[in-house]
N, C-alpha and C positions, 0 to 999 in steps of 0.2 A: 600409784602408777608413776608419778613424777620422780619418785626416788629410784624406781627401776630404770626409767629413762636416763637419769643422770649416771647411774652405775654402768649401764651399757655404753653410754657415750664415753665415759672415762676409760673403760676397758678398751674400746676401739682405738682411742687416741694413744693410750699407752702402748698397745700392741703395735700400731703402725710406727710410732716413734722409736720403739725398741728395734724394730727391723731396719728402719731407715738409718739409725745411728750405728749399726754394726759396721765393721770394716768392709768396704766395698759398696756400702749404701744400697742402691736399688739393684745391684747385681747379685744379691743373695739368692740362693737357690730356692725356687718354688716348684721345680719339677725335676725331671731327670737331668743329671749333670752332663749328659752326652748331648751336646747341641750341634753336632755335625749334621749337615743337611745333604742328603743324596739326591733328592728330587723335590719338585714343587708340591705343596699341599693344595690339591685342587678338589673343589666340591661343587655340586649343583644344589640349589635350594628349590624345593618342589612345593607348589601350591596345593591346597586342599583338594581342589577339583581334579587334580591329576592323580591323587592317591585314594580317594574315597571309593571309586569303582575298581575292583580287582582287575577287570579287563583293561581299563585305561592304564592302570599302574603297570601291568605286564607289558603293554605297548611302550610305556616309558622305559622300562628295563630293556626291552628289545632294542630300542633306539641306542641306548648306551652300550649294549653288547655289540651292536653293529659297528659302533665307532669307539672301540675299546681304547682306553687311555684318555678319552675326553674328560673323564672324571674318575676319581678314586673313592669319593665319598658322596652319598646321597642323603641330603638333609631335608627332613619333612617339616614344613610349617604346620603348626597346630591350628592356625586360624587364618582366615582369608581377609578379615576386616580388623580395624585397628583399635577397637575398644575391647577390654577384657570380656571374655565369654562366660556364661553361667557354668557353674561347677559340674552340673550333670552333663552338659554338652562336652566339656573338657574330658570328663571321665569316659564318655562314649568314644570320642575320637582317640583317646589314648589306647583304648582296647583295640581299635582297628590298626593303629600305628604299630602296636606290638607285633601284629601279624605281618604288616608290610615290611617292617625292618628285618624280620626273619627271612622273608622272601628276598630282600636285597642282599643279605649276607650270603644266602645260597648262591647268588649270582656273582659273589666275590667282592662285594662293595662293603666298605665301612659305612655305617649308617647311624643317624641320630635325629634328635628332635630340636627344632628351632622354636622356642617359645616367643611368639611374636608380641604378645601382650602380657607382660608381668604387671605393670601398673597402668598400661594403656598409652596410646599415642595422642589421639584427638577424637573429636566427635564424629563417629561413623557408625552406622547401623545400630543406633542406640536402642531401638525397639527390641532388638534381639541380643542385647549385651547385658553385662552384669548389673544387677540391681540389688539394693539392700541398704543396710545402715553403714555406709562407707563415706569417708570424707573426700570430696572432690579436690583435685589440684586447684589451688587458689592463687591468684596473683595479688600484688600489693594493693590493688584497688578493690579487692574483695570479689572480683569476677571469677567464675569457676569454669573448668572444662569438664563437661559431663561424661567424657569418654576417657578420662584419666584420673587416677586416684592418688591421694597422698600416701607415700610409702611409710610414713610414720604412724599411720592409723592402725590401731591394733586389730580391728576387724579385717582390714585389708591384708595385714600381715598373716592372719590366719588363712585367708583365701590363698595367698601366695604359698604358704606352707603346704596347703593341700595340692595345688597344681604341680608343685615340684616333687612332691611325694608320688603323685600319679605318673608323672613323667619318668622318674627314676625307676618305678616299679614296672614300667613298660619295657625295661631292659635295653635302652639305647647304648650305642658305643660311646656317645658323648652327648652333652646338652649345651645348646646355645641360648644365651640370654640376649634378646634383641635390644635395639637402641632406644626403646621407649623408657629404659632406665636412664632418664635424664630429667632435668627440671625446667625444660622449655617445651611448651605444648600449644598447638593451635586450639582455640583462637585467642588464648589469654596471654600468650608470651611467657614470661618467666615466673616460676613459683618456687617452693610452695610457701605461702604466707597464711595458711590456715591458723586458727586459734591455737591448735595443738603445737604447730611448728614454732609459733611465737613463744609459747610456754617453754618449749625445749630450748630455744635460743636464750631465754631468760636464765635458765638453769646453767647454760654453758658460759654465759658472759656476766651474770649478776646484774644485768640491766633489763628493766621491763619496758616493753614497747607495745604500742598499738600499731596497726598497719600505717596509720597516718603519721605517727611520730617517727616510725622507722624510716618511712619514705623521706621525711624531712631531714632526718639525721644523715641519710645516705647522699643527699643532694644539696644540703646547705651547711654553712659554717666554714671553718678553715679547711684547707687542703688536708692538713694532718688529721683532723677529726674525721673527715669524710673517708680518708684512706683507712683509718683504724676500724670504723664500723663496717666498711665494705670487706675488708680482709677477714674480719670476724664472721661475716655472713658467708664468705666463700668457705671458710673452715667448717661452718655449720653444714653447708651443702656437702662437703667431703664426708663428714660424719654421717649425714643422712644416708648417702649411698653406701658407705661402709657398713652401716647398721643393717641395711637391706641385704648386702652380700654376706654378712655373717649368718643371717637367717637362711639364705639360699644354700650356702656352703654346708651348713650343719644339716639341713634337711636332706640334701642329696647324699652327703658322705656318711650320714648315719645309716643309710640303706646300702650304698655302694661306695666304700671308703676311698677308692682311687678313681672314681668317675671323672673324666676330663670335663671341665666346664669352660665354655667360651663366652666372650662378651663382645658385642658390637658397639663401636663408638663412632663419634664424629669429633670435630674440634669441640672440646668440652671446657671452655674457659670459665663459664659461669659456674660449672660444677666443681671447679678447682683442679681439673686435669690431674687427678691423683691416681693415674693408671698403675704406677708401680706398686703402690700400697694396695689398691683394689685387687691386683693380680695375686698378691700374697694372701689376701683374705680368701679368694676363691680357691687357692691351692689347698688350704686347710692344713691341719696338723700332719697329715700324711704326705704332704707335698705332691698332691695329684697334679697331673699336667694341666696347664692353663693355655687356652687358645685365645686368639684375638682377631677381630674382624674390623679393621679401621675403614671408615667410609666417608661419604660426602655426596655431592650432587652429581651432575653429568649423566642425565637419564637418556639423552638423545644427542646426535652428533651435528646439530646445526650450529653449534658454537664450540669448536674444538679447543679454544683456550681454556674452557672449563675442564677439559681432560687433564691438562697440565696443572691447572689450579687445584684439582682434586688430588693429584699426586703430591703436591706440596702440603695440602691438608693432611694427607695420609702419612707423609714423611714425618711431620711433627708428632702425630699420634704414636708412630712406631718408636720414635726417638726416646720416649719416656719408658718404654717397656724394658723389664729386665731381660738379659740375654737368654735366660732359660725359657722364656716364652718363645718357642721355636715355630709353632704353627701360627703364622700371621697371614691370614687370608683376606686380601682386599675385597671389599664389597664391590661387585660389578653388577649394576642394576640398570634395567631398561624399562622401568615402570612408565606407562602401563602395559609394557610388553608387546607393543605393536611392532612387528618385525622391521618395517621400513623406517622406524625412528632412529635406528643405529645400525650402521653397516657391520657385517660380521668381521671385516678386517679391523674396524675400529674397536670392536669388543676385544679382539685378540691383542691389539696394540695397548689398549687400556690396562690389561693385566700385566703386560710387560713394563709399562711405565710405572705402575705402582710397585712392582718388584724392584725396579731400579731405585725407587725412592725409599725402599726399606722392607717391603713385604717379602714373604717366602712362598707365596701362592696366591690363589684367588678363589672366591666363592661367587659363583655365577647365579644370579637371580634374573634369568633372561627368558624363561619359558612361559607359555600361556597360563593364565589363571582360570581358564574356562575348561569345562569338560568337553574337549574337542580333540581331534587327532593333531599330532605334532608335525605334520608334513611340512608346513611352512617354516618350521624351526630347524628341520634337519640340516639344511646348508650351514646354519650357524654352528650346530654341534659338530659337523664335519670340519669346519674351519678351525674350531678350537682343538679338535683332535690333531689336525695338521700342525698347529702351533705348539702342541704340548711338549715336544722335544726341546724347543727353545725356552719354554717356561722352566723346564727341568734344568737346562744348562745354566740359565740365569740364577735360579735359586741355589744350585750347587756352587756356582762360582762366586756369588755375592754373599750368600748366607745371611747372618745377622751382623756383619761387620758394619762399623759406623761410617757415616758419610762425613767427608771433610770439604771445606770450602767456605762459602759466604753465608753467614747466619743472619737472617732477618730476626732481630731480637724478640724473644718472648720468654716468659717463664710461667710458673703455675699461678702467680698472682697478677698476671698481666691485665685481667679483666677489671681489677679494681681501679684502673687509671682512666676508664672511659668517661667522657663528658664531665671532667672535674670542674671546669669553669662554667659550663653552660648546659643545662638540660637535665633530662632524667637518666640517671645511671643505667637503669635496667633496659633502656632502649639503645644503649651505646654500641652494641654489636661487636664484630670481630676487632680486636685491638691492634691488628697488624697493618703495616703499610703495603702498598701494591707490590706485586711480584714481577713486574715487567722486566726488572734487571736480569732475571734468570733467563729471559727469552733470547738473549744475545750471545749465549755461549759461556756464561759464567757459572761455576759449579754451585749447586744448592747444598746447604747444610742446615740441619734442623735443631742442632743442640749446641749450646754455647761451649760445651766442653771440647768440641772439635772444630770450633770456628777459627778460621785464619784471618777473617775480617768480619766485623759486625756492622750490620745496618741498623741504625738507631732512629726511630721516628718520634714524633711529638708525643709527650706524656708517658712514653715507655719507661723513662728513667724513674718515675714514681713507684715502680715495682721493684726498685733496687735500693739497697743501702748506699750510703756515701762511699764506703769502702769498696763496694762492688762497682760503683760508677768509676771510681779512681782506677780500679783494675782494668775496666774496659778501656778507659782513655790512655792506658799505658800500652795498648795494642793498636790494631788498625780499626778505625771507625769511619764510616760514611754516614752523614747526617744531613737533615734539612735545616733551614734557617730557624724554624720555630723551635726545634730541639736545641740548637745553639743558644737561643735566647734563654731557654729553661735552664740549661747547664750554667750559663753565665750568671743567671739570677741565683743559682744555688752555690755560687762561689768557686766555680771551676774555670773561670775565664782564662787563667794563665795556662791552662792545658788545652784550650780550644783554638787560640790564635786569632780569632775574629770576633767582631761584634756587629750587630745590625744597626745601621744608621738611617734606614729608610725602606719603604715598600710602596709599590704602586700596583693598581689593577688595570692600568692602561696597557695597550698592546706594546710589548717590548720584544726585542730579538736578542738572543744570546750570541755573542761573538767570541771566537776562540782567540786567546792571546798567543804570543810567540813564546811558548813554554815547552820544554822538552817532552812533557807528558802529552802535549797536543801533537807533537811530531809534525808530519807533513800537512796537518790540517789547520795550522795557524791561519787565522783570517776567515775560516769557515763560519757559517751562521746557522742558527737553529731557531726557527720561528714556530712557536706552538700556539699562537693565536688565542690570546687571553679573552678576546671577545667571544670565542666559541667555548673554550674549556677554561672555566674560571679558575684563576690561581694567581696569588700575589707574586710579584717579581721583587726580590729583595736586593737591596744594596748593602754590601758588607764593607767593613773597614778593618784593616789589619790592626790587631792589638799587640802584635809582636813583630819586630823587624824580620824575623825568620819566615813569617807567613808569605805565601806566594800566590799571585793571581793566575787563575786558569781561564776565566771567561769574564767579559764585561757585558753591559747592556747597551743597545742602541735603539733609537726609535725608527719609525718608518721612513725617515729622511736620511738615515745613516748616521745621525748625530749621536755621539756617545752621551748617555744619560747616567751611567753608573760605571765607575772604574773597576768594580769588582762585584760579581754576583756568584762566583764559585772560586774556591781556593783550597790550597793544601798547606799543612803545617806539621812540623815535627816538634813535639814538646819535650820538656826536660826529663820526662819519664821514658823517653824513647818511643812514645806512642805517635802514630801517624794519623792525622785527621784530614778528612775532606768535608767541606761544607758546601752544599749546593742550594742556591737561593732561587733557582729558576727551574720549575718542573723537575723536582728531584726524583720522582718515582715513575713517571710515564714518558712516552714518546722519545725513546732512545734507539729506534730501529733504523736510523739512517747511518751511512758509512762512517761519517766523521764522529758522531756522538758515540756510537757503539765502540769504535776504535779507541776513543779517548777513555771511555769507562773501563775498558779492559786494561789499558795502561795504568789508570788510577788504581784499580783494585790490585794489580800486581805490585805497584809501588806501596800501597797501604800494607800489604802483607809482608813487605821486605823480601820478596821473592820466595815466600813460603806457601803461596797459593798452589794447591795440588795440581792444577791444570786449568786450561781454558781453551775455547775455540778462538783462534786468532783470525780466521777468515770471516768474511761477511756473509753469515748464514744465520737463519733463525733456527737455533738449536738449543734444546734443553739438555743439560749435562749433569750427571750424577757420578761422583768419584768416591770410591770407598777407601777407607783408611788402609794403608798397605799392611799386609800380613806376611810375615817371613820374607819381607823385601819385595813381595809381588803386589802389583797394582791391578785392581779390577774396576772397570767403569762402564757406564752405558750412556748412550745419548739418543735422542729422537730428532729427526729432521721434522720440525714442527711447522712445516710450510707445505703449501700445495704445489710448490715448485720442487723439482729434483735438485739435489745439492751436489755440485761438482767440486772436486779438489778441496775438501774440507781440511783445514789446517788445525790439528790438535797440538797444543803445547803442553807437554806433560813433564812434571818435575820428577825425573828419574835418571839414573845412570844407564838404564837398560836401553839399548838401541834397537830392540826388536819387540814388536807387539803382534798378538794374534787378534784378528777381527772376525767376528761371527755375525752373519746376517740372520734374519728371522727364520731361515730354513736350516740354520746351523752350519752353513757353508763357511769354511775357515779360509782366511787370507792372511798371509804373513806380510807385514809392512815394516820396512827399515826406516830408521830416522834419516831425514835428509840433511839435517845439520843440528848444531848445538847452539843454544842461546842462553848463556849463563848456566843455571842449574836445570834448564829445560831442554828436552829433546823435541824436535819438530817432526811430526808424523803427518803425512798427507793421505787422506782416505779418498780414493778417486771418485766414488759415486755412491750416493744414498738416495733412493727414491723418496717421494713425498710421503709423509706420515709413516715412516719406517724407523725401526730402532736398530742399533748396533751394540753388541757387547764386545768389549775390548779387554784383553788380559795380557799382562806383561809376561815375558818368558821366564 
């Protein structure tokens, strides 16, 4: 058995590496070479209680027929709970679904099956869930999740083979694999560290570990040793999921050779974020179409910052996908589907926001999971029908073109850097810094390839080689003081321009110096109350005469206690650096600080920044890489106040743009003036929580 595991692992590694090393890397074809998008990919995901009864299912079809265009695809969940179901139950449901899908096709819809539980999500409905000789998902302390199973267990693989055979034989138009195919599960956290997985890891690395010794190796010793074992474990996780996808792809395509397979993801740092290679595996030797459903949180609208945060999560996920993955449907979920939890307008806006961040459509999981009439949901379906033309316009205009702008650094190995100095690696969480910088009108970018400026946070550099760090520092970089210290300790001091000479947790106030980047705001103050929101205030010292001070620190009497807490520097490589020692990631939403930050990021980019909102508004902005000289972008007024006279600075020679509101109404706007390589466009009015699509002529 162990020899077989090694052979499979080596095969997967060689296959993935061969694809990745071909010219074009992750852009190699996995589906049709025609990636032109004419309209959005829109689907609804339907719970078991809505399709079990033929009467209820016909009422569902009638609702969609009444609001034609609200969806093109009807995707049926095979299960209502989150642990795998017994095979005989699965077989029975597959038989009913075969009939339901034929009925959906007769109504003119594409239709398929969403396998909610391939390996299982968590402990739910265990009395009626899969039982047998299977290995539970196991964490590093030996605790298990009884509702989720190890994908490397051979008995579980046989169960998986059976359920995908049954699904394919039901003749869907496509099959979706849900996001239980991951290695983090309630209540145990991250896995899988079962005995079998440790044996596989030994074969992959040549090193034998118990759970206890592996935990120690991941958390103790030199930084270099910890990074090495963590990176090996991430690669092990990539192989584990690849091995599962090889099984699923072969099972499905042995029956239906070009059956499209879709996969739902979230931020998958612990799993190694290997989306490009996984998509190739799912395509199989016949290059069947692959679909993707990136997702995240935001189940109800009591905190709309989560909406934008989810768009950023989704943008990262999409940025890894090959261009040939055309159907990218964002997960829109209102769990537990109580209508007043999320307004219909916010559901529509959410789909738009995720398209702006990189998707080409949306998958709505918003209807009741009870066997009851859908009357209360009809206004939501009607609103999505109204919004459909705008979804289509956005998808057609933006397509799969890349986003350009400011990149909060991450890569596939970012997770290895968590809690290097203190604590348990497996509890380190998301390795990214806060996204507040994007709320003031600076353009978000999710891939280093298209970054015009890079945001670099503490520990991120340990996911990079020294050559990669040097390359970053030859461009535009914004960093905090702790990152500065790490770079200096690694020998990059001559490229950073500053060093730390002190820090305090006493209440300090940032004061703007008389520097051109501060403009008219010289002398302004920013008090973020360290006694409330704990954060160190750092004092910087210039290590190069070319370094310049942007802000100092004063105490509550107005006395200067630090002559530099933020500064800029242009190094010998031509790289431009900004170091911020006072609340570098949050509380930037006042006029002086937001204006300063826009000036800084434009300077860091050497006027290569694709665009930004120059006026004082809370706006999230996504700008696509120009195609054939034409620019496409979208922005949201992320405020409960209407926005008047929004000033968009856009790097273009074109002096005319078209602006579309969410009803597809077109307005032509002329540039009011030129500022260097930028045209200044003024958008008169955008209501609260509304989006605009803008296209250059």
